[in-house]
Residue, then its C-alpha position, 0 to 999 in steps of 0.5 A: m423704503t421702495g425703491p424705483g422698480r420694485s413694488g412692496s405689499g405693505d401699506p402705501v405711503r406718501v413719497r417724493i418720486w418725480d424731481p422737479a426738473l422731470r416735471i418741468y421737462h414733463w409738461a413742457l414736452a406735452v405742451l410743445v408736441i401738442l401745439n407743434w401737432c396742431l401747427g403741422k396739421f392745421d397751420p401750415a402758414n406758421m411754419w416757422l413756429h413749428f420748426w422753432c417748437g420742433y428745436a425745443i422739443g429736440a433740446l428736451l429729449v437731449f435733457r431726458l437722456v442725460w437725465g435719464l443718466v445721471g438724474p435721481p433714481s425715479a427719473r434714470f432708465s435703469g430704475f424703470i425699464a424692466g424685463p419681459r418677466r416684471i412687464l407681464g407680472y404687472g400685466r396680470g394685475i392690471f384689470r384689477r380694481e385697485p391702485s397699483y401703487w407703483p414707485g415711479h413709472n409701472p413696467l407698462g408706462a415705462l414701455s409707453v416712455v421709451a416708446m414716445l421718446a423714440l418716436l419724438a426723436m425720429q420725428v425731430g430727425a426727419g423734420l431736420i432732414s425733410d424737403p417738401d420741394d416748397f422751397v420755404n420748409v426745409g429742414p436745416l439739414a435737408d442739405r446733408v443727406s440725399g435728395a431721395t432721403s430727404s423727400a422720403a422724410v417727409g413721408w416719415h414726418h407725416v407718419g410719425a405724426d399720426l403715430i404720435l397722435i395714436l401714443v397721446i391718445l393711449h396714454v392719456g386714456m391710460i391715465a383716465y382708466y387708472r383714475i376712473w378703474k383703479r382709483e390711482d391719481l397719475v396726474r397730480p404726482m407729475i404736478t407735486g411730485w409726491k406719490m402713494v406707494r406701497r412700502d416694503d415688508 
């Protein structure tokens, strides 16, 4: 059977790729990120909820780090993070109008996963040490850093929110591209756990 990080050339077969814990994590993170972005941008009166969503996102990131080390093969970072050669090789076929049937995260998708995890970790960190000088929405760890750092973290947090929006739009756009152009559904496997992948010859 095709393993994570390798693509066979035979007929595709239906296999279970995503474990339940990873699927729950994925959808919980998606909901919390969207909710927290909206709270931060449009509902400053409920910043207490923004804080708690941030704590929950932080907890999910810790889970993903642990799961990326000890979870099933398709969830492990070692199973889907690829080098430049594999990324370029996969990229050459990105415009072909055919499904990739890649087992798990494809090399380009893996880059977006790493980028999103890193950005969210920085966003949570910036929120924890931010001090906007309003004496209300102060991060719980703001007193552990210098005043200049806690003030700068407010700006970092705003920039991070914009970058997260860009990554989310790119993520959704690529899912739509795969569905419409490459005729490959990437949403259903993250719901059911089952995905069509190419088997080795």
